[in-house]
N, C-alpha and C positions, 0 to 999 in steps of 0.2 A: 796236732795242730789242727783245730776245727775251722778257725778264721784267719786264713793267712792274709787276706786283703786287709782286714782291720789290723794285724800286726805291722804290715808294710806302711800303712798309713800313719800308724803311731809312731814308727821309726822316722818317718819323713818330718812329722811334726816335732819331734825331740831334735833332730838334726837342724832344722830351721830355727828352733828357739835357742839352741846352742850357738849357731852362728850369729844370729842376732844379738845375743847377749855379748859375744867376743867383740862384734864389729857393729855397734850401734851407728845408725845413720847420722850424719853431721847436721847439726842445725845451723842455719845461718844466723849470725848475731848481727844486729843492728848498732851496737854500742859506739862505733865510730861516728855514725851520723845521728844518734839520737839526740834529740833536742836541737837539731839543725832544719832549716827549711829544705823541703824536697817537694819535687814534682812527680805525680803518680798518674799515668795514663792507663786506662783500662776499661773494661766493661762492666756496668752494674747488673749484677745477678740477684740482688735482693735489697731491700731497705725497710726500714721500720722507724718508728718514733720512740724515743725514750723520754721519761719524764724529766724535764730539767727544772732548775729553781725558779726561773721566771717564765720560761716558755718551752714548748717541747724541742728537742733536739732531734734532727734528722741523722739517722745512721745508714751509710751506705757500705754494701759489701761489694768489692770490686775483685775481678779477676784481672790482675795487673799484666800489662804487656811491656811498660817500661817504667823504671824509677830513676829519676835523676837527682843528684846532689852536686851543686857547685859543678856544672856542665860534665859530670862523671856519671856513667851508668852504674848502678848498684845491682849486684846479683839479687834474685829473690827466688823463694822457694815455694811459698804458700800464696793464698788470698789475702787481701788487706781488708781492714775495717776502717772506715773513715767517717768522723762525726763532724757534722756541719753545724757550726755554732751560730753563724748568722744566716737570716731568712733570705736565702738565694732562690734561684729557680730550681724547683725539684725535677731531677733528671728521670725519664721513664725508663722502666726496666728494660735491659737489653741495649740501652744506648751506650755509647763510648764517651767518657769524660777525660777532662784533664784537671787534676785537683792539685793545688799548691798548699802546703801547710807545713806545721812543725811535726816532725817524726817522734812518737814516743812508743816504747816498747811496753807490754804488758809487764806488770810488776811479778817478780818471781813469787811462787806459792809459798806462804808461810808454813803451811802444813803439807808436805809433799805427798802424803797419803791421800 
């Protein structure tokens, strides 16, 4: 065996792949609160403008600290994307905001590949 370190690394990669395949990470589903009013508090880490039908739409990317629906905290796993449809004040990057709106999930991919 000329390269034992390579063989050990390959074995570790295979073991991690098998473990991940047998025990995939759980994704949090927001189906119970989808379509309902929520309040998201978090830090703006990016923003951009998307082309809208009548005027540009501000898109905020948030690192959430708290998500509340009907006075109950909702567990969260990842960052959030918020679209601002009305022309309000644009928060600077790094600022903490509290946004209220209707929660909608991304649509499932029609082509899983």
